[in-house]
PDB file as gemmi writes it, atoms N, CA and C in Angstrom:
CRYST1    1.000    1.000    1.000  90.00  90.00  90.00 P 1                      
ATOM      1  N   MET A   1      11.658 -11.153   2.670  1.00  0.00           N  
ATOM      2  CA  MET A   1      10.711 -10.669   1.680  1.00  0.00           C  
ATOM      3  C   MET A   1      10.542 -11.754   0.619  1.00  0.00           C  
ATOM      4  N   SER A   2       9.328 -12.018   0.306  1.00  0.00           N  
ATOM      5  CA  SER A   2       9.000 -13.034  -0.691  1.00  0.00           C  
ATOM      6  C   SER A   2       9.229 -12.491  -2.097  1.00  0.00           C  
ATOM      7  N   ASN A   3       9.363 -13.403  -3.044  1.00  0.00           N  
ATOM      8  CA  ASN A   3       9.476 -12.986  -4.441  1.00  0.00           C  
ATOM      9  C   ASN A   3       8.157 -12.423  -4.956  1.00  0.00           C  
ATOM     10  N   PHE A   4       7.065 -12.753  -4.310  1.00  0.00           N  
ATOM     11  CA  PHE A   4       5.747 -12.354  -4.796  1.00  0.00           C  
ATOM     12  C   PHE A   4       5.186 -11.135  -4.086  1.00  0.00           C  
ATOM     13  N   THR A   5       5.674 -10.838  -2.911  1.00  0.00           N  
ATOM     14  CA  THR A   5       5.198  -9.683  -2.150  1.00  0.00           C  
ATOM     15  C   THR A   5       6.378  -8.784  -1.840  1.00  0.00           C  
ATOM     16  N   PHE A   6       6.166  -7.480  -1.876  1.00  0.00           N  
ATOM     17  CA  PHE A   6       7.301  -6.601  -1.655  1.00  0.00           C  
ATOM     18  C   PHE A   6       7.391  -6.042  -0.242  1.00  0.00           C  
ATOM     19  N   ALA A   7       6.331  -6.064   0.542  1.00  0.00           N  
ATOM     20  CA  ALA A   7       6.373  -5.471   1.873  1.00  0.00           C  
ATOM     21  C   ALA A   7       6.231  -6.492   2.995  1.00  0.00           C  
ATOM     22  N   LEU A   8       6.031  -7.738   2.649  1.00  0.00           N  
ATOM     23  CA  LEU A   8       5.839  -8.772   3.663  1.00  0.00           C  
ATOM     24  C   LEU A   8       7.195  -9.259   4.161  1.00  0.00           C  
ATOM     25  N   PRO A   9       7.473  -9.075   5.453  1.00  0.00           N  
ATOM     26  CA  PRO A   9       8.770  -9.526   5.976  1.00  0.00           C  
ATOM     27  C   PRO A   9       8.837 -11.044   6.028  1.00  0.00           C  
ATOM     28  N   SER A  10      10.046 -11.556   6.038  1.00  0.00           N  
ATOM     29  CA  SER A  10      10.210 -13.002   6.117  1.00  0.00           C  
ATOM     30  C   SER A  10       9.841 -13.481   7.515  1.00  0.00           C  
ATOM     31  N   GLY A  11       9.486 -14.730   7.622  1.00  0.00           N  
ATOM     32  CA  GLY A  11       9.061 -15.277   8.900  1.00  0.00           C  
ATOM     33  C   GLY A  11       7.548 -15.368   8.963  1.00  0.00           C  
ATOM     34  N   TYR A  12       7.064 -15.746  10.124  1.00  0.00           N  
ATOM     35  CA  TYR A  12       5.619 -15.945  10.264  1.00  0.00           C  
ATOM     36  C   TYR A  12       5.000 -15.118  11.373  1.00  0.00           C  
ATOM     37  N   ASN A  13       5.723 -14.176  11.918  1.00  0.00           N  
ATOM     38  CA  ASN A  13       5.195 -13.336  12.990  1.00  0.00           C  
ATOM     39  C   ASN A  13       4.634 -12.046  12.390  1.00  0.00           C  
ATOM     40  N   TRP A  14       3.509 -12.164  11.695  1.00  0.00           N  
ATOM     41  CA  TRP A  14       2.929 -11.023  11.006  1.00  0.00           C  
ATOM     42  C   TRP A  14       1.871 -10.361  11.869  1.00  0.00           C  
ATOM     43  N   ASP A  15       1.924  -9.052  11.940  1.00  0.00           N  
ATOM     44  CA  ASP A  15       0.971  -8.259  12.717  1.00  0.00           C  
ATOM     45  C   ASP A  15       0.245  -7.326  11.742  1.00  0.00           C  
ATOM     46  N   THR A  16      -0.989  -7.679  11.399  1.00  0.00           N  
ATOM     47  CA  THR A  16      -1.720  -6.892  10.399  1.00  0.00           C  
ATOM     48  C   THR A  16      -2.005  -5.480  10.902  1.00  0.00           C  
ATOM     49  N   LYS A  17      -2.171  -5.298  12.199  1.00  0.00           N  
ATOM     50  CA  LYS A  17      -2.383  -3.944  12.731  1.00  0.00           C  
ATOM     51  C   LYS A  17      -1.145  -3.085  12.493  1.00  0.00           C  
ATOM     52  N   LYS A  18       0.010  -3.674  12.675  1.00  0.00           N  
ATOM     53  CA  LYS A  18       1.266  -2.960  12.423  1.00  0.00           C  
ATOM     54  C   LYS A  18       1.382  -2.618  10.939  1.00  0.00           C  
ATOM     55  N   PHE A  19       1.039  -3.559  10.073  1.00  0.00           N  
ATOM     56  CA  PHE A  19       1.078  -3.303   8.629  1.00  0.00           C  
ATOM     57  C   PHE A  19       0.125  -2.168   8.259  1.00  0.00           C  
ATOM     58  N   ALA A  20      -1.066  -2.148   8.866  1.00  0.00           N  
ATOM     59  CA  ALA A  20      -2.053  -1.100   8.570  1.00  0.00           C  
ATOM     60  C   ALA A  20      -1.537   0.267   9.015  1.00  0.00           C  
ATOM     61  N   ARG A  21      -0.820   0.320  10.129  1.00  0.00           N  
ATOM     62  CA  ARG A  21      -0.239   1.593  10.576  1.00  0.00           C  
ATOM     63  C   ARG A  21       0.888   2.024   9.642  1.00  0.00           C  
ATOM     64  N   GLN A  22       1.732   1.070   9.246  1.00  0.00           N  
ATOM     65  CA  GLN A  22       2.883   1.387   8.401  1.00  0.00           C  
ATOM     66  C   GLN A  22       2.482   1.861   7.015  1.00  0.00           C  
ATOM     67  N   VAL A  23       1.480   1.231   6.431  1.00  0.00           N  
ATOM     68  CA  VAL A  23       1.110   1.542   5.046  1.00  0.00           C  
ATOM     69  C   VAL A  23       0.585   2.976   4.909  1.00  0.00           C  
ATOM     70  N   LYS A  24       0.168   3.578   6.019  1.00  0.00           N  
ATOM     71  CA  LYS A  24      -0.352   4.942   5.988  1.00  0.00           C  
ATOM     72  C   LYS A  24       0.741   6.001   6.077  1.00  0.00           C  
ATOM     73  N   THR A  25       1.994   5.587   6.229  1.00  0.00           N  
ATOM     74  CA  THR A  25       3.072   6.553   6.444  1.00  0.00           C  
ATOM     75  C   THR A  25       3.805   6.897   5.154  1.00  0.00           C  
ATOM     76  N   LEU A  26       4.375   8.073   5.151  1.00  0.00           N  
ATOM     77  CA  LEU A  26       5.201   8.502   4.028  1.00  0.00           C  
ATOM     78  C   LEU A  26       6.480   7.664   3.971  1.00  0.00           C  
ATOM     79  N   LYS A  27       6.953   7.218   5.122  1.00  0.00           N  
ATOM     80  CA  LYS A  27       8.142   6.357   5.177  1.00  0.00           C  
ATOM     81  C   LYS A  27       7.926   5.080   4.366  1.00  0.00           C  
ATOM     82  N   PHE A  28       6.751   4.466   4.500  1.00  0.00           N  
ATOM     83  CA  PHE A  28       6.420   3.259   3.735  1.00  0.00           C  
ATOM     84  C   PHE A  28       6.481   3.553   2.241  1.00  0.00           C  
ATOM     85  N   ALA A  29       5.872   4.661   1.833  1.00  0.00           N  
ATOM     86  CA  ALA A  29       5.843   5.019   0.411  1.00  0.00           C  
ATOM     87  C   ALA A  29       7.250   5.281  -0.121  1.00  0.00           C  
ATOM     88  N   ARG A  30       8.081   5.920   0.667  1.00  0.00           N  
ATOM     89  CA  ARG A  30       9.452   6.178   0.218  1.00  0.00           C  
ATOM     90  C   ARG A  30      10.273   4.889   0.181  1.00  0.00           C  
ATOM     91  N   GLN A  31      10.061   4.019   1.162  1.00  0.00           N  
ATOM     92  CA  GLN A  31      10.804   2.772   1.231  1.00  0.00           C  
ATOM     93  C   GLN A  31      10.522   1.878   0.027  1.00  0.00           C  
ATOM     94  N   TYR A  32       9.279   1.857  -0.432  1.00  0.00           N  
ATOM     95  CA  TYR A  32       8.879   0.991  -1.541  1.00  0.00           C  
ATOM     96  C   TYR A  32       8.546   1.800  -2.793  1.00  0.00           C  
ATOM     97  N   LYS A  33       9.225   2.913  -2.953  1.00  0.00           N  
ATOM     98  CA  LYS A  33       8.965   3.828  -4.067  1.00  0.00           C  
ATOM     99  C   LYS A  33       8.988   3.120  -5.420  1.00  0.00           C  
ATOM    100  N   LYS A  34       9.987   2.290  -5.638  1.00  0.00           N  
ATOM    101  CA  LYS A  34      10.124   1.611  -6.934  1.00  0.00           C  
ATOM    102  C   LYS A  34       8.904   0.738  -7.235  1.00  0.00           C  
ATOM    103  N   GLN A  35       8.438  -0.007  -6.237  1.00  0.00           N  
ATOM    104  CA  GLN A  35       7.290  -0.886  -6.434  1.00  0.00           C  
ATOM    105  C   GLN A  35       5.979  -0.106  -6.539  1.00  0.00           C  
ATOM    106  N   LEU A  36       5.937   1.096  -5.991  1.00  0.00           N  
ATOM    107  CA  LEU A  36       4.694   1.879  -5.968  1.00  0.00           C  
ATOM    108  C   LEU A  36       4.545   2.831  -7.146  1.00  0.00           C  
ATOM    109  N   GLU A  37       5.555   2.943  -7.992  1.00  0.00           N  
ATOM    110  CA  GLU A  37       5.482   3.895  -9.104  1.00  0.00           C  
ATOM    111  C   GLU A  37       4.304   3.624 -10.031  1.00  0.00           C  
ATOM    112  N   LYS A  38       4.029   2.356 -10.312  1.00  0.00           N  
ATOM    113  CA  LYS A  38       2.905   2.050 -11.209  1.00  0.00           C  
ATOM    114  C   LYS A  38       1.580   2.450 -10.563  1.00  0.00           C  
ATOM    115  N   TYR A  39       1.490   2.345  -9.232  1.00  0.00           N  
ATOM    116  CA  TYR A  39       0.265   2.752  -8.539  1.00  0.00           C  
ATOM    117  C   TYR A  39       0.144   4.267  -8.482  1.00  0.00           C  
ATOM    118  N   ALA A  40       1.270   4.959  -8.399  1.00  0.00           N  
ATOM    119  CA  ALA A  40       1.244   6.430  -8.428  1.00  0.00           C  
ATOM    120  C   ALA A  40       0.673   6.911  -9.761  1.00  0.00           C  
ATOM    121  N   ASP A  41       1.066   6.260 -10.846  1.00  0.00           N  
ATOM    122  CA  ASP A  41       0.517   6.624 -12.165  1.00  0.00           C  
ATOM    123  C   ASP A  41      -0.992   6.401 -12.197  1.00  0.00           C  
ATOM    124  N   LYS A  42      -1.430   5.268 -11.677  1.00  0.00           N  
ATOM    125  CA  LYS A  42      -2.868   4.968 -11.670  1.00  0.00           C  
ATOM    126  C   LYS A  42      -3.634   5.936 -10.779  1.00  0.00           C  
ATOM    127  N   LEU A  43      -3.021   6.347  -9.656  1.00  0.00           N  
ATOM    128  CA  LEU A  43      -3.701   7.228  -8.708  1.00  0.00           C  
ATOM    129  C   LEU A  43      -3.782   8.673  -9.185  1.00  0.00           C  
ATOM    130  N   THR A  44      -3.126   8.998 -10.281  1.00  0.00           N  
ATOM    131  CA  THR A  44      -3.208  10.354 -10.826  1.00  0.00           C  
ATOM    132  C   THR A  44      -4.116  10.438 -12.049  1.00  0.00           C  
ATOM    133  N   ASN A  45      -4.705   9.330 -12.461  1.00  0.00           N  
ATOM    134  CA  ASN A  45      -5.644   9.349 -13.584  1.00  0.00           C  
ATOM    135  C   ASN A  45      -6.937  10.036 -13.185  1.00  0.00           C  
ATOM    136  N   ALA A  46      -7.616  10.632 -14.153  1.00  0.00           N  
ATOM    137  CA  ALA A  46      -8.849  11.358 -13.879  1.00  0.00           C  
ATOM    138  C   ALA A  46      -9.985  10.428 -13.438  1.00  0.00           C  
ATOM    139  N   ASN A  47     -10.190   9.351 -14.125  1.00  0.00           N  
ATOM    140  CA  ASN A  47     -11.284   8.428 -13.801  1.00  0.00           C  
ATOM    141  C   ASN A  47     -10.727   7.244 -13.023  1.00  0.00           C  
ATOM    142  N   ARG A  48     -10.449   7.486 -11.763  1.00  0.00           N  
ATOM    143  CA  ARG A  48      -9.819   6.445 -10.954  1.00  0.00           C  
ATOM    144  C   ARG A  48     -10.719   6.083  -9.779  1.00  0.00           C  
ATOM    145  N   ASP A  49     -10.482   4.930  -9.239  1.00  0.00           N  
ATOM    146  CA  ASP A  49     -11.123   4.482  -8.010  1.00  0.00           C  
ATOM    147  C   ASP A  49     -10.003   4.229  -7.007  1.00  0.00           C  
ATOM    148  N   ASP A  50      -9.752   5.206  -6.146  1.00  0.00           N  
ATOM    149  CA  ASP A  50      -8.632   5.126  -5.207  1.00  0.00           C  
ATOM    150  C   ASP A  50      -8.664   3.858  -4.370  1.00  0.00           C  
ATOM    151  N   VAL A  51      -9.836   3.497  -3.871  1.00  0.00           N  
ATOM    152  CA  VAL A  51      -9.961   2.323  -3.009  1.00  0.00           C  
ATOM    153  C   VAL A  51      -9.580   1.056  -3.772  1.00  0.00           C  
ATOM    154  N   GLN A  52     -10.058   0.932  -4.983  1.00  0.00           N  
ATOM    155  CA  GLN A  52      -9.750  -0.254  -5.796  1.00  0.00           C  
ATOM    156  C   GLN A  52      -8.258  -0.341  -6.101  1.00  0.00           C  
ATOM    157  N   ILE A  53      -7.637   0.775  -6.426  1.00  0.00           N  
ATOM    158  CA  ILE A  53      -6.208   0.793  -6.745  1.00  0.00           C  
ATOM    159  C   ILE A  53      -5.387   0.448  -5.509  1.00  0.00           C  
ATOM    160  N   ILE A  54      -5.727   1.041  -4.381  1.00  0.00           N  
ATOM    161  CA  ILE A  54      -4.987   0.772  -3.143  1.00  0.00           C  
ATOM    162  C   ILE A  54      -5.242  -0.649  -2.668  1.00  0.00           C  
ATOM    163  N   ARG A  55      -6.441  -1.152  -2.869  1.00  0.00           N  
ATOM    164  CA  ARG A  55      -6.744  -2.554  -2.536  1.00  0.00           C  
ATOM    165  C   ARG A  55      -5.814  -3.486  -3.320  1.00  0.00           C  
ATOM    166  N   GLY A  56      -5.646  -3.234  -4.594  1.00  0.00           N  
ATOM    167  CA  GLY A  56      -4.737  -4.034  -5.411  1.00  0.00           C  
ATOM    168  C   GLY A  56      -3.300  -3.904  -4.951  1.00  0.00           C  
ATOM    169  N   MET A  57      -2.893  -2.693  -4.585  1.00  0.00           N  
ATOM    170  CA  MET A  57      -1.536  -2.463  -4.093  1.00  0.00           C  
ATOM    171  C   MET A  57      -1.290  -3.242  -2.803  1.00  0.00           C  
ATOM    172  N   LEU A  58      -2.263  -3.254  -1.901  1.00  0.00           N  
ATOM    173  CA  LEU A  58      -2.117  -3.988  -0.642  1.00  0.00           C  
ATOM    174  C   LEU A  58      -1.982  -5.483  -0.880  1.00  0.00           C  
ATOM    175  N   GLN A  59      -2.729  -6.002  -1.831  1.00  0.00           N  
ATOM    176  CA  GLN A  59      -2.654  -7.429  -2.117  1.00  0.00           C  
ATOM    177  C   GLN A  59      -1.325  -7.799  -2.772  1.00  0.00           C  
ATOM    178  N   VAL A  60      -0.765  -6.905  -3.547  1.00  0.00           N  
ATOM    179  CA  VAL A  60       0.556  -7.165  -4.118  1.00  0.00           C  
ATOM    180  C   VAL A  60       1.627  -7.004  -3.041  1.00  0.00           C  
ATOM    181  N   ALA A  61       1.461  -6.026  -2.168  1.00  0.00           N  
ATOM    182  CA  ALA A  61       2.459  -5.768  -1.127  1.00  0.00           C  
ATOM    183  C   ALA A  61       2.516  -6.885  -0.093  1.00  0.00           C  
ATOM    184  N   TYR A  62       1.362  -7.385   0.331  1.00  0.00           N  
ATOM    185  CA  TYR A  62       1.314  -8.336   1.438  1.00  0.00           C  
ATOM    186  C   TYR A  62       0.766  -9.706   1.071  1.00  0.00           C  
ATOM    187  N   GLY A  63       0.358  -9.899  -0.150  1.00  0.00           N  
ATOM    188  CA  GLY A  63      -0.313 -11.139  -0.534  1.00  0.00           C  
ATOM    189  C   GLY A  63      -1.813 -10.946  -0.408  1.00  0.00           C  
ATOM    190  N   ALA A  64      -2.582 -11.781  -1.067  1.00  0.00           N  
ATOM    191  CA  ALA A  64      -4.034 -11.593  -1.129  1.00  0.00           C  
ATOM    192  C   ALA A  64      -4.690 -11.658   0.248  1.00  0.00           C  
ATOM    193  N   ASN A  65      -4.381 -12.653   1.031  1.00  0.00           N  
ATOM    194  CA  ASN A  65      -5.038 -12.846   2.318  1.00  0.00           C  
ATOM    195  C   ASN A  65      -4.690 -11.731   3.305  1.00  0.00           C  
ATOM    196  N   ILE A  66      -3.419 -11.487   3.508  1.00  0.00           N  
ATOM    197  CA  ILE A  66      -2.995 -10.459   4.466  1.00  0.00           C  
ATOM    198  C   ILE A  66      -3.355  -9.072   3.941  1.00  0.00           C  
ATOM    199  N   GLY A  67      -3.267  -8.859   2.636  1.00  0.00           N  
ATOM    200  CA  GLY A  67      -3.657  -7.578   2.049  1.00  0.00           C  
ATOM    201  C   GLY A  67      -5.110  -7.242   2.338  1.00  0.00           C  
ATOM    202  N   ARG A  68      -6.003  -8.238   2.243  1.00  0.00           N  
ATOM    203  CA  ARG A  68      -7.419  -8.003   2.563  1.00  0.00           C  
ATOM    204  C   ARG A  68      -7.604  -7.714   4.052  1.00  0.00           C  
ATOM    205  N   GLN A  69      -6.829  -8.386   4.898  1.00  0.00           N  
ATOM    206  CA  GLN A  69      -6.919  -8.135   6.340  1.00  0.00           C  
ATOM    207  C   GLN A  69      -6.460  -6.719   6.678  1.00  0.00           C  
ATOM    208  N   VAL A  70      -5.391  -6.268   6.040  1.00  0.00           N  
ATOM    209  CA  VAL A  70      -4.907  -4.906   6.257  1.00  0.00           C  
ATOM    210  C   VAL A  70      -5.956  -3.911   5.769  1.00  0.00           C  
ATOM    211  N   GLU A  71      -6.553  -4.183   4.632  1.00  0.00           N  
ATOM    212  CA  GLU A  71      -7.573  -3.286   4.079  1.00  0.00           C  
ATOM    213  C   GLU A  71      -8.745  -3.102   5.032  1.00  0.00           C  
ATOM    214  N   THR A  72      -9.174  -4.179   5.698  1.00  0.00           N  
ATOM    215  CA  THR A  72     -10.316  -4.073   6.614  1.00  0.00           C  
ATOM    216  C   THR A  72      -9.990  -3.217   7.832  1.00  0.00           C  
ATOM    217  N   LEU A  73      -8.717  -3.042   8.140  1.00  0.00           N  
ATOM    218  CA  LEU A  73      -8.320  -2.223   9.283  1.00  0.00           C  
ATOM    219  C   LEU A  73      -8.209  -0.739   8.938  1.00  0.00           C  
ATOM    220  N   LEU A  74      -8.296  -0.414   7.651  1.00  0.00           N  
ATOM    221  CA  LEU A  74      -8.169   0.976   7.215  1.00  0.00           C  
ATOM    222  C   LEU A  74      -9.527   1.667   7.191  1.00  0.00           C  
ATOM    223  N   LYS A  75      -9.512   2.943   7.555  1.00  0.00           N  
ATOM    224  CA  LYS A  75     -10.713   3.782   7.504  1.00  0.00           C  
ATOM    225  C   LYS A  75     -10.778   4.450   6.129  1.00  0.00           C  
ATOM    226  N   PRO A  76     -11.952   4.932   5.735  1.00  0.00           N  
ATOM    227  CA  PRO A  76     -12.060   5.584   4.417  1.00  0.00           C  
ATOM    228  C   PRO A  76     -11.073   6.737   4.227  1.00  0.00           C  
ATOM    229  N   GLU A  77     -10.824   7.523   5.264  1.00  0.00           N  
ATOM    230  CA  GLU A  77      -9.894   8.649   5.132  1.00  0.00           C  
ATOM    231  C   GLU A  77      -8.439   8.180   4.993  1.00  0.00           C  
ATOM    232  N   ASP A  78      -8.146   6.967   5.431  1.00  0.00           N  
ATOM    233  CA  ASP A  78      -6.793   6.417   5.294  1.00  0.00           C  
ATOM    234  C   ASP A  78      -6.422   6.204   3.835  1.00  0.00           C  
ATOM    235  N   PHE A  79      -7.396   5.877   3.004  1.00  0.00           N  
ATOM    236  CA  PHE A  79      -7.118   5.657   1.586  1.00  0.00           C  
ATOM    237  C   PHE A  79      -6.643   6.947   0.921  1.00  0.00           C  
ATOM    238  N   SER A  80      -7.220   8.082   1.314  1.00  0.00           N  
ATOM    239  CA  SER A  80      -6.775   9.376   0.782  1.00  0.00           C  
ATOM    240  C   SER A  80      -5.353   9.677   1.224  1.00  0.00           C  
ATOM    241  N   LYS A  81      -5.052   9.376   2.483  1.00  0.00           N  
ATOM    242  CA  LYS A  81      -3.711   9.615   3.010  1.00  0.00           C  
ATOM    243  C   LYS A  81      -2.681   8.735   2.296  1.00  0.00           C  
ATOM    244  N   ILE A  82      -3.023   7.475   2.085  1.00  0.00           N  
ATOM    245  CA  ILE A  82      -2.124   6.559   1.382  1.00  0.00           C  
ATOM    246  C   ILE A  82      -1.886   7.059  -0.038  1.00  0.00           C  
ATOM    247  N   ARG A  83      -2.944   7.486  -0.709  1.00  0.00           N  
ATOM    248  CA  ARG A  83      -2.836   8.009  -2.075  1.00  0.00           C  
ATOM    249  C   ARG A  83      -1.873   9.195  -2.131  1.00  0.00           C  
ATOM    250  N   LEU A  84      -2.049  10.148  -1.231  1.00  0.00           N  
ATOM    251  CA  LEU A  84      -1.188  11.331  -1.227  1.00  0.00           C  
ATOM    252  C   LEU A  84       0.265  10.970  -0.924  1.00  0.00           C  
ATOM    253  N   ASN A  85       0.484  10.042  -0.010  1.00  0.00           N  
ATOM    254  CA  ASN A  85       1.852   9.629   0.322  1.00  0.00           C  
ATOM    255  C   ASN A  85       2.533   8.946  -0.855  1.00  0.00           C  
ATOM    256  N   ILE A  86       1.800   8.104  -1.563  1.00  0.00           N  
ATOM    257  CA  ILE A  86       2.380   7.419  -2.724  1.00  0.00           C  
ATOM    258  C   ILE A  86       2.748   8.431  -3.802  1.00  0.00           C  
ATOM    259  N   ILE A  87       1.857   9.349  -4.076  1.00  0.00           N  
ATOM    260  CA  ILE A  87       2.118  10.371  -5.102  1.00  0.00           C  
ATOM    261  C   ILE A  87       3.298  11.244  -4.687  1.00  0.00           C  
ATOM    262  N   LYS A  88       3.326  11.654  -3.420  1.00  0.00           N  
ATOM    263  CA  LYS A  88       4.420  12.500  -2.941  1.00  0.00           C  
ATOM    264  C   LYS A  88       5.755  11.778  -3.034  1.00  0.00           C  
ATOM    265  N   ALA A  89       5.804  10.525  -2.611  1.00  0.00           N  
ATOM    266  CA  ALA A  89       7.063   9.772  -2.614  1.00  0.00           C  
ATOM    267  C   ALA A  89       7.565   9.518  -4.034  1.00  0.00           C  
ATOM    268  N   CYS A  90       6.658   9.280  -4.949  1.00  0.00           N  
ATOM    269  CA  CYS A  90       7.068   8.920  -6.307  1.00  0.00           C  
ATOM    270  C   CYS A  90       7.355  10.122  -7.192  1.00  0.00           C  
ATOM    271  N   TYR A  91       6.813  11.290  -6.869  1.00  0.00           N  
ATOM    272  CA  TYR A  91       6.985  12.455  -7.730  1.00  0.00           C  
ATOM    273  C   TYR A  91       7.754  13.599  -7.088  1.00  0.00           C  
ATOM    274  N   GLU A  92       8.416  13.343  -5.974  1.00  0.00           N  
ATOM    275  CA  GLU A  92       9.188  14.447  -5.364  1.00  0.00           C  
ATOM    276  C   GLU A  92      10.587  14.518  -5.890  1.00  0.00           C  
TER     277      GLU A  92                                                      
END                                                                             
């Protein structure tokens, strides 16, 4: 794990499809609960843009380039699922 990214494994064998599947799970949210707490706060605000917040989270989690690649693999309904998982993991 890099000092700058919290979910990017060490090495160079990165599979963005695998990252896109993992980021949608509750396991991912629980595993990185500490790093996701600030995003959970943002995702509970009244005037929020879920896609923009999750886009920023992906870029912090995986770095700008890989984060954008993971984002392109997500469907619109995946953003809602990610939001709910982050909120559930951080506030349970």
